[in-house]
N, C-alpha and C positions, 0 to 999 in steps of 0.2 A: 528657839523661835519655832512657831507652829508652821505647819505646811501652808495654811492659808496666808500667813504673813510672807513666806518665802515666794509663793506662787499664787497671788490673788487671782481669782477668776473674774471674768466679766459676765454680766447678766444680759441675756438677749430678750427682746420684746416679741411676744406672739402677735405680730402685726395684724394678721387677718382677724384675730379675735378682738382686737382693740379698735377696729375701724368704726364700728357703731358707737362705742363709748366716746371716741374722739370727736365724732361729728356732734354728738349730744352736748359735749363740753363746749365746742365752738359756738353752738347755738344757745348755750346757757340753759339747757333743759335739765330739770331736776332728775337726778339719777341716784342709784344706790352705791355708796362708796364701797361697801363690803363685797357686793356682787362684782363690781369692776376690778376690785383688788384681787379677787380670786381669779379673774381672767388674766390679769397681769402675771400671776404666779404660775400659770399653766406649764410653762416650759422650764421652770427652775429645776435643775438637777445638779447635785442631790436636792431632794425636796426640802423646803424649810422645816425646821424642827421647832415645835412648840412644847415648852416645858411648863408643868404646873398650871394648866389652863383652868383647873378646878378652883383656883384662887379668884377667878373672875366672878364677881357677884352676879347671880343669875337674874335678879329682879330689881335690886335697889340701884339708885344712881351713884356715880363715883366720878372722880377726876383721875384720868390716867396720866401718869408721869413716866417719861422714858429718857434714856440717854440719846443724844444726837449722834447717829452712826452713819457716816458715808465715807467713801473713798473713790478714787478713779475706777470706773467700771461697776460701781455699786452706789447709786444715789440713795438718799435718805428715804425715798418713797418705797423702796423695796421692803425695808423693815417695817415701816408703817403699814404696808399692805398685809403683811403677815399678822400684825396685831389686830387690825380692824376685822380681818376675816375670822380670827380666833374669837374675838369678842362677840361678833354676830352669831357664831355657831354655838357659843356657850350660853347666851342669854335665852331665857325661856319666855320673856314677854317684852313688849316695847318699853322704852326705846332699845333698839339693837344696834343702831349706827352711832359710831363715835363722831363727834363734831370736833375735828382737829383744828388747832391753831397753827397757822403757818405764815411765813413772810409773804407780804402782798406783792413783792417783786424782788428781783436780784439787784443789789446795789453795786454800782461801779463809780469810782472816784472821778474818772475822766475818760476821754477817748471814745472809740466806737461803741464800747460797752455802755457808756453814759448816754450817748446819742441814740443808739438803736436798741441794744439788748434790754436796757432797763425799762423803757416804755413798752416794749413788746412783752416782756415778762409781766409787767403790771397789768396789761390787758388780759393776757392768757390766764394768769393766776386769779384774776377777777372772775373769769368764766368758770374756772375750777370751783371757786367759792360759791358761785350761784348754783352749779350743778350738784355739789356734794354738801352744801351747808357748812362750808369751812369758815373759820374765823380768821380774817386777814389782819396781820399785825405789821407795823413798820419794820423794815428789814434790818435797820441798825438803830436801836433805841437810843444809844448814847450820842448819836450825831445831832448837832444843833438843828439841822434842816428837818428832822423828824420830831423835834421836841413837842410834846403835848399831843401828838397825832395818835397815840395809842389809847387815849381815853375812851373814844367811842367804841373801839373793839373790846376794851376791857368791860365796859358797861354791857355790851352785847353778850359777852361770855358769861358774866355774872347773872344776867337775866335768864340765860338758858338753864342755869343751875337752880333757879328759884321758881316759884309759882306752883300751880297745881300739877304740872307734868314736867319735872326736872329732866334734863337731857344728860347725855354722857359727853363730857368734854375731855379732850386729850391734848397734851402739849409736851414739848421738850424744853425744860427750863433753861438749858444751856443756850439754845438757839444756834449753836454751831458745834462742830466736832473738834475736840481737843487734839493736841499734838500726839501723833502716833495712836490715834483713836482712843486716847484716855479721857477721863472726865475732866472738865474744866469748870470754872466758876460761872454761874449764870449772871446776867446783867443785874445791876442794882434795881430793886423794885419787884423782882420776880417773886420773892417770898411773900410780899404784901399782896400781890396778885393772887397767889395760891390761897392765902388766908381769906381773901374776899370770896373766892370760888367755893371753898369748902365751908366757910362760915360756921366752924365748930360742929358741923352736921355731916356733910358728905365725906366719905373717906377718900384717901388717895390710893390708887392702885399702881404700885411700882412695876416697871417692866425694864428688863435689861436686854439689849440687843448686841449680839456679837457673832463672830464666825468661829466655829470650833476647829479642831485639828483635822476633821474630815472635810473642811471647807463648806460645811452646811450653815446657812444663815439661820441663826437661832434666836428665838425670843423666849425669855424666861419670866414668867409672871410670879410676883411675890405676893405675900399676904397683904390685904388692904390694911391701912393704918390711919389713925386720926392725927392730924397736926396738933401738937401740944406746945404752945408758946406761953411762957410764964407771964403773968400780969405785971404791970409796972415797968416794962421795958420801953425804951424809945422806939420810934418807928424803924430806925436803922437796925436796932438790935432785933426787933421782931422779924424784919426782913431777912437778916442773916440766919437767925435761928430756924425759921421755916425752911429756907433753902438748904441749910445743913442737914436737917432731918430728911428732906426729900432725896437729896443727892446721896446720902448715906444708905438709905433703903434701896435706891436704884443700884448703887455700887455693889451692894451685897449679892446682887444677882448676876454680877459680871466676873470674869476671870480676874485674878489679882493683878495681872499686868495692865489692866485698864482702870485701876482705881485712881490714878492721877492725882489731882488736887485734893482728893478726899481720902487718900491712903490712910492717914492717921485716924480719921474719924471712923472709917470702915473697919480698920484693924481693931480699934477699941470696941466697936459694936460687936465684932466677932468674939472677942474675949468675953464680953458680958453675956 
């Protein structure tokens, strides 16, 4: 077991540096995600580690895919902040900002969370989306109460990737962190969403997020790749094929202990 697993550290916020960004978010004012992410990371010690940043395409559009990594004391936004900062630094022309897909609210089944926290996060995450150009998605796609509500967000994300000025879209296919920080299977339909985004043209840029033995938050960029789904498959088969390709490429960038549900696929890919 690594040192980071035995004694996980907590990440502190540079409050004074975040006052202005926080006020801008409350007002829904347009802001730079990469700029504010760099402010968030100012006090992180040891500093975040970025591996293989040269794999980031400097000029062409792409869809960034990453594992969902969070634990007590380390929210998912810390790893995302390292990624968006690295992408902006590596890009040599616009667009330089990632348009991240995120849950539009935290979902609670009942109680005070349902009555108070869920509406509050719905409002605040909406302000984040306005400020940073984020793509809000339903928090639990498989729940009946959210059925069909992701269509508008999906159409918006697809539109961002097309046209005369394609944008950079980023997402975590899993939508949640697996047990013991390992990879888990994304919700049904995620592969079809990725196929619509890439449309046999834009590559996927895989990124693995983890903490190493020195407790450094690490993001590892892999080589861009094209989704290749055989013709003649059913929609369900296309969905699972695309997901398996993406999660395998992301998993190759992670320590073996995190391969989880894709251990067999990643192990086979390593052999090949």
